C-alpha positions as CSV (number, residue, x, y, z in Angstrom):
1,X,3.3,-74.5,136.8
2,X,1.0,-77.1,138.5
3,X,2.5,-79.6,140.8
4,X,2.1,-83.3,140.3
5,X,-1.1,-84.5,142.1
6,X,-2.9,-81.2,141.8
7,X,-6.7,-81.5,141.4
8,X,-8.7,-79.4,139.0
9,X,-12.4,-78.8,138.6
10,X,-13.2,-80.0,142.1
11,X,-11.3,-83.2,141.7
12,X,-12.4,-84.1,138.2
13,X,-8.9,-84.1,136.9
14,X,-5.6,-85.0,138.5
15,X,-2.2,-83.8,137.2
16,X,0.2,-86.8,136.6
17,X,3.1,-85.1,134.9
18,X,4.5,-82.5,132.5
19,X,4.7,-83.5,128.9
20,X,6.1,-80.3,127.4
21,X,6.8,-76.8,128.5
22,X,7.1,-74.5,125.5
23,X,7.2,-70.8,125.0
24,X,3.4,-70.5,124.5
25,X,1.9,-73.1,126.9
26,X,2.3,-76.1,129.1
27,X,1.0,-79.6,128.3
28,X,0.2,-82.0,131.2
29,X,-0.7,-85.6,131.4
30,X,-3.7,-86.0,133.7
31,X,-6.3,-88.5,134.7
32,X,-10.1,-88.2,134.4
33,X,-10.7,-89.5,137.9
34,X,-14.3,-90.7,137.3
35,X,-13.2,-93.1,134.5
36,X,-9.6,-93.6,135.5
37,X,-8.8,-92.5,131.9
38,X,-5.6,-90.8,130.9
39,X,-6.1,-87.4,129.1
40,X,-4.1,-84.4,128.1
41,X,-4.5,-80.9,129.6
42,X,-3.2,-77.9,127.6
43,X,-3.0,-74.4,129.1
44,X,-1.4,-71.0,128.6
45,X,1.7,-70.2,130.6
46,X,1.5,-67.5,133.3
47,X,4.2,-65.5,131.5
48,X,2.0,-65.4,128.4
49,X,-0.9,-64.0,130.4
50,X,1.2,-61.3,132.0
51,X,0.2,-58.5,129.6
52,X,-2.4,-56.0,128.8
53,X,-4.1,-58.4,126.4
54,X,-4.7,-61.2,129.0
55,X,-8.4,-61.1,128.7
56,X,-8.2,-61.1,124.9
57,X,-5.9,-64.1,124.9
58,X,-8.0,-66.1,127.3
59,X,-11.2,-65.3,125.3
60,X,-9.5,-66.3,122.1
61,X,-8.1,-69.5,123.6
62,X,-11.5,-70.5,124.9
63,X,-13.2,-69.7,121.6
64,X,-10.7,-71.8,119.7
65,X,-11.1,-74.6,122.3
66,X,-14.9,-74.6,121.7
67,X,-14.3,-74.8,117.9
68,X,-11.9,-77.7,118.4
69,X,-14.4,-79.5,120.6
70,X,-16.7,-79.6,117.7
71,X,-14.1,-81.0,115.3
72,X,-14.6,-84.7,114.6
73,X,-12.1,-86.2,112.3
74,X,-10.3,-89.6,112.3
75,X,-6.9,-87.9,112.1
76,X,-7.5,-85.1,114.6
77,X,-7.2,-85.6,118.3
78,X,-10.6,-85.4,120.2
79,X,-11.2,-82.4,122.4
80,X,-13.6,-83.2,125.2
81,X,-14.0,-79.8,126.9
82,X,-12.5,-76.5,127.9
83,X,-12.6,-74.6,131.2
84,X,-10.9,-71.9,133.3
85,X,-9.1,-72.7,136.6
86,X,-7.4,-69.9,138.6
87,X,-7.7,-67.6,135.6
88,X,-5.9,-70.1,133.3
89,X,-7.8,-71.5,130.4
90,X,-7.5,-75.3,129.9
91,X,-8.3,-77.7,127.0
92,X,-8.9,-81.4,127.8
93,X,-8.0,-83.8,125.0
94,X,-7.8,-87.5,124.6
95,X,-4.6,-89.4,125.4
96,X,-3.3,-91.6,122.5
97,X,-1.1,-94.5,123.3
98,X,1.5,-94.8,120.5
99,X,4.7,-93.5,119.0
100,X,5.1,-90.1,117.6
101,X,6.6,-89.9,114.1
102,X,9.7,-88.3,115.7
103,X,10.2,-91.5,117.7
104,X,9.5,-93.7,114.6
105,X,12.3,-92.0,112.5
106,X,14.9,-92.1,115.3
107,X,16.5,-95.3,114.1
108,X,16.1,-94.7,110.4
109,X,14.0,-92.8,107.9
110,X,10.6,-94.3,106.9
111,X,10.0,-96.0,103.6
112,X,8.6,-93.6,101.1
113,X,5.2,-95.4,100.9
114,X,4.7,-95.2,104.7
115,X,5.8,-91.6,104.9
116,X,3.3,-90.6,102.2
117,X,0.6,-92.5,103.9
118,X,1.0,-90.5,107.1
119,X,1.5,-87.2,105.2
120,X,-1.8,-87.7,103.3
121,X,-3.6,-88.4,106.5
122,X,-2.3,-85.4,108.3
123,X,-3.0,-83.3,105.2
124,X,-6.7,-84.4,105.3
125,X,-6.8,-83.3,109.0
126,X,-5.2,-79.9,108.2
127,X,-7.7,-79.4,105.3
128,X,-10.5,-80.0,107.7
129,X,-9.1,-77.6,110.3
130,X,-8.7,-74.9,107.6
131,X,-12.3,-75.3,106.6
132,X,-13.2,-74.6,110.2
133,X,-11.2,-71.4,110.1
134,X,-8.2,-72.7,112.1
135,X,-4.5,-73.2,111.4
136,X,-2.3,-75.5,113.4
137,X,1.0,-73.5,113.2
138,X,3.1,-76.3,114.7
139,X,3.0,-79.2,112.3
140,X,6.0,-81.4,113.1
141,X,6.8,-85.1,113.7
142,X,6.5,-84.8,117.4
143,X,2.9,-83.6,117.1
144,X,1.8,-86.6,115.1
145,X,1.0,-89.8,116.9
146,X,0.4,-93.2,115.2
147,X,-2.5,-95.1,116.8
148,X,-1.2,-98.6,117.6
149,X,-4.5,-100.3,116.8
150,X,-5.2,-98.8,113.4
151,X,-1.7,-97.6,112.4
152,X,-3.2,-94.2,111.4
153,X,-1.6,-90.9,112.0
154,X,-3.4,-88.4,114.4
155,X,-2.6,-84.7,114.6
156,X,-2.3,-83.6,118.2
157,X,-1.3,-80.6,120.3
158,X,-4.3,-78.6,119.1
159,X,-3.8,-76.1,121.9
160,X,-1.6,-74.1,119.6
161,X,-4.3,-73.9,116.9
162,X,-5.3,-70.3,116.1
163,X,-8.2,-68.7,114.3
164,X,-7.1,-66.9,111.2
165,X,-8.6,-64.6,108.6
166,X,-7.0,-64.2,105.2
167,X,-6.9,-60.4,105.5
168,X,-5.7,-60.0,109.1
169,X,-2.3,-60.3,110.8
170,X,-1.8,-62.2,114.0
171,X,0.3,-61.8,117.1
172,X,3.2,-64.2,117.3
173,X,3.2,-66.0,120.6
174,X,6.4,-68.1,120.4
175,X,5.0,-71.3,119.0
176,X,8.1,-72.0,116.8
177,X,9.6,-75.4,115.9
178,X,13.1,-75.1,114.5
179,X,13.2,-76.5,111.0
180,X,9.4,-76.8,110.7
181,X,8.2,-73.2,111.1
182,X,8.1,-71.0,108.0
183,X,10.0,-67.7,107.8
184,X,6.9,-65.5,108.2
185,X,6.1,-67.1,111.5
186,X,9.3,-65.6,113.0
187,X,8.0,-62.1,112.4
188,X,6.4,-60.1,115.3
189,X,3.2,-59.8,113.2
190,X,2.5,-62.3,110.4
191,X,-0.4,-63.1,108.2
192,X,-1.2,-66.7,109.0
193,X,-2.7,-68.7,106.1
194,X,-3.0,-72.3,105.0
195,X,0.4,-71.9,103.4
196,X,1.8,-71.7,106.9
197,X,0.7,-75.3,107.6
198,X,1.8,-76.4,104.1
199,X,5.4,-75.5,105.1
200,X,5.2,-77.5,108.3
201,X,3.7,-80.5,106.5
202,X,6.3,-80.4,103.7
203,X,9.1,-80.1,106.3
204,X,7.6,-83.0,108.2
205,X,7.8,-85.2,105.1
206,X,11.4,-84.0,104.6
207,X,12.2,-85.4,108.0
208,X,10.3,-88.6,107.6
209,X,12.1,-89.5,104.3
210,X,15.6,-88.3,105.2
211,X,15.8,-88.8,108.9
212,X,17.1,-85.2,109.3
213,X,15.3,-82.1,110.4
214,X,15.5,-79.5,107.7
215,X,17.5,-76.3,108.0
216,X,15.6,-73.6,110.0
217,X,14.0,-71.1,107.6
218,X,15.7,-68.2,109.3
219,X,19.1,-69.8,108.6
220,X,18.6,-70.8,105.0
221,X,20.3,-67.6,103.7
222,X,23.5,-68.8,105.3
223,X,22.9,-72.6,105.4
224,X,21.2,-73.7,102.2
225,X,18.5,-76.4,102.5
226,X,19.9,-79.6,101.2
227,X,18.0,-81.4,98.5
228,X,16.3,-84.4,100.2
229,X,17.6,-86.7,97.5
230,X,21.1,-85.9,98.6
231,X,20.3,-87.4,102.0
232,X,18.1,-90.2,100.6
233,X,19.0,-91.1,97.0
234,X,16.2,-93.6,96.8
235,X,13.6,-90.9,97.2
236,X,11.6,-90.5,94.1
237,X,12.0,-87.3,92.1
238,X,8.3,-86.1,92.2
239,X,8.2,-86.4,96.0
240,X,11.5,-84.5,96.4
241,X,10.2,-81.7,94.1
242,X,6.9,-81.5,96.1
243,X,8.8,-81.2,99.4
244,X,10.9,-78.3,98.0
245,X,7.9,-76.6,96.6
246,X,6.1,-76.7,99.9
247,X,9.1,-75.4,101.7
248,X,9.6,-72.2,99.6
249,X,10.7,-69.4,101.8
250,X,8.2,-66.9,100.3
251,X,4.7,-68.0,101.3
252,X,3.3,-66.9,97.9
253,X,5.7,-69.3,96.2
254,X,4.2,-72.3,97.9
255,X,0.9,-74.0,97.1
256,X,-1.7,-71.9,98.8
257,X,-3.8,-74.8,100.1
258,X,-2.9,-78.2,101.5
259,X,-5.1,-79.8,98.8
260,X,-3.0,-78.2,96.1
261,X,0.2,-79.4,97.7
262,X,-1.2,-83.0,98.1
263,X,-1.9,-83.0,94.4
264,X,1.9,-83.0,93.9
265,X,1.9,-86.3,95.8
266,X,-1.1,-87.7,94.0
267,X,0.8,-90.7,92.7
268,X,0.5,-93.3,95.5
269,X,3.7,-95.1,96.4
270,X,4.0,-98.8,95.8
271,X,5.3,-101.3,98.3
272,X,8.9,-100.8,97.1
273,X,8.7,-97.1,97.8
274,X,8.4,-95.8,94.3
275,X,5.7,-93.4,93.2
276,X,5.0,-95.0,89.9
277,X,6.5,-92.1,87.9
278,X,9.8,-92.5,86.0
279,X,12.9,-90.8,87.3
280,X,14.1,-87.9,85.4
281,X,17.2,-89.8,84.2
282,X,14.9,-92.5,82.6
283,X,12.5,-90.3,80.7
284,X,14.5,-90.4,77.5
285,X,15.0,-94.1,77.5
286,X,12.9,-96.7,75.7
287,X,11.3,-98.6,78.5
288,X,9.9,-101.2,76.1
289,X,13.4,-102.4,75.2
290,X,14.5,-105.7,76.8
291,X,16.7,-105.4,79.8
292,X,20.4,-105.8,79.0
293,X,22.2,-108.5,81.0
294,X,25.9,-107.8,81.6
295,X,28.2,-110.6,80.3
296,X,29.8,-112.8,82.8
297,X,33.6,-112.9,83.2
298,X,34.1,-116.2,81.2
299,X,31.9,-114.8,78.4
300,X,34.0,-111.6,78.3
301,X,37.3,-113.6,78.2
302,X,35.9,-115.8,75.4
303,X,34.7,-112.8,73.5
304,X,38.1,-111.1,73.8
305,X,39.9,-114.3,72.5
306,X,37.5,-114.6,69.5
307,X,38.0,-110.9,68.7
308,X,41.8,-111.2,68.9
309,X,41.7,-114.3,66.5
310,X,39.5,-112.4,64.0
311,X,41.8,-109.5,63.8
312,X,45.1,-111.4,64.0
313,X,47.0,-111.6,60.6
314,X,48.3,-114.9,59.2
315,X,51.7,-115.9,60.5
316,X,53.0,-116.2,56.9
317,X,52.8,-112.5,56.4
318,X,55.3,-111.8,59.2
319,X,55.6,-108.8,61.4
320,X,55.3,-106.3,58.6
321,X,51.5,-107.0,58.2
322,X,51.0,-106.6,61.9
323,X,52.7,-103.2,61.8
324,X,50.7,-102.2,58.8
325,X,47.5,-102.0,60.9
326,X,49.0,-99.1,63.0
327,X,47.9,-95.6,62.2
328,X,50.0,-93.9,59.5
329,X,52.2,-91.0,60.6
330,X,54.9,-88.9,59.0
331,X,57.7,-91.0,60.6
332,X,56.1,-94.4,60.0
333,X,58.3,-96.9,57.9
334,X,55.2,-98.5,56.4
335,X,55.3,-96.7,53.0
336,X,59.0,-97.8,52.4
337,X,58.3,-101.4,53.3
338,X,55.2,-101.5,51.2
339,X,57.2,-100.2,48.2
340,X,60.0,-102.8,48.8
341,X,57.4,-105.6,49.0
342,X,55.6,-104.4,46.0
343,X,58.9,-104.2,44.0
344,X,59.9,-107.7,45.1
345,X,56.5,-109.2,44.3
346,X,56.6,-107.4,40.9
347,X,60.1,-108.7,40.2
348,X,59.2,-112.2,41.0
349,X,56.0,-112.0,39.0
350,X,58.0,-110.7,36.0
351,X,60.7,-113.3,36.3
352,X,58.1,-116.1,36.5
353,X,56.2,-114.7,33.5
354,X,59.4,-114.4,31.5
355,X,60.4,-117.9,32.3
356,X,57.0,-119.1,31.2
357,X,57.3,-117.3,27.8
358,X,60.8,-118.6,27.2
359,X,59.6,-122.1,27.9
360,X,56.7,-121.8,25.5
361,X,58.8,-120.1,22.7
362,X,61.8,-122.4,22.8
363,X,60.2,-125.6,23.8
364,X,59.9,-128.5,21.2
365,X,56.6,-129.3,22.6
366,X,54.0,-127.4,20.6
367,X,51.6,-125.1,22.4
368,X,48.2,-126.4,23.3
369,X,46.5,-123.8,21.2
370,X,46.2,-124.1,17.5
371,X,49.1,-122.5,15.6
372,X,48.4,-120.2,12.6
373,X,49.2,-121.2,9.0
374,X,53.0,-121.1,8.2
375,X,54.2,-117.9,6.5
376,X,55.6,-118.5,2.9
377,X,59.4,-118.3,2.7
378,X,59.2,-115.7,-0.1
379,X,57.2,-113.4,2.1
380,X,59.7,-113.7,4.9
381,X,62.7,-113.0,2.7
382,X,61.0,-110.0,1.3
383,X,60.1,-108.6,4.7
384,X,63.3,-109.5,6.5
385,X,66.6,-109.7,4.7
386,X,68.9,-112.3,6.0
387,X,70.9,-109.9,8.2
388,X,67.7,-108.5,9.8
389,X,65.8,-111.7,10.1
390,X,64.8,-112.6,13.7
391,X,66.6,-115.3,15.4
392,X,63.4,-117.2,15.9
393,X,63.0,-117.5,12.1
394,X,66.6,-118.5,11.4
395,X,67.7,-122.1,11.2
396,X,68.2,-123.4,14.7
397,X,71.7,-124.6,15.7
398,X,72.5,-126.8,18.7
399,X,73.5,-124.8,21.8
400,X,76.3,-126.1,24.0
401,X,74.3,-125.1,27.1
402,X,70.9,-126.3,25.9
403,X,71.4,-129.2,23.4
404,X,67.7,-129.5,23.0
405,X,67.6,-126.1,21.4
């Protein structure tokens, strides 16, 4: 490892500090002395070069550095040059002032709209790298910086980028990020494809929207990956489904290109963080129906009072009517009471009707209706002998109780 203040390329670069020391390489912050401009220098570690394939690794590193130097994309860090110093290859890249996405989500997760903006920008950068025959292999929030002047995301740490061919396996060199590296990247020899970076980008969106790093792929057989909506219930259903699709353990189960995965996020998020698509729970509802406004507490009290008044029986009916509204059962006294009330009402009705008839039959006041013609006496005597003649047809005698009769 180089000491602070070391000069490289005959004093062209000065080492100012160590930014990271990973298993694959070392990243330094340095100064371009001629312009007093801060830059980044990336190199392979000495331990990495202690092997029979040292020349092969150095040549591959320089080849990829030359390819990266030709990459010009607004969301990819600029590579200025590559060189060899004391048998160590170096890549010189621009220094970007700004926060990494890892720093931005430290206090709280990002709003969905902002997270999707950065994800789409990094997705465009990865698509461009894949078209150049390169995969990044270490897409994670700490390798994405937001430019303070434009608020755009930039993919950095391109020193880990590797050339890939769809039909060839590659040697694993220890560039692993827990939670963001797919399962195949843990194997000694793996076939690197665009789906490798799809996993890293989907895992990055997982972290941006939930504030938590996802479970490492090698641990997911024992610690299942939590649904992102469990950590962030406000996350829209389509975005959560896209994240899980991009983080499938089997590389063949993921979208095979970044473009295909970005299509799952094609609905841009609005300012409130929604994606413009209805949630699953609302798909069966009539969205054209007017919104229901819950009643206030006074309205509920008034409604309950009115309802009670409507169903309350008149006081004149007594408690028996109130009890009659209860459900009938085998032990209920309702049938007996109903029969008693029916008998009483029938008796009163019969008594009243009998009194009415008696009044009309024995009253001296003629009925209001027209009486029929009198029956001749001879006819009566022939039909009813004197002993069998009805009392009403006999001669009336004064009654001691009712003189008027």
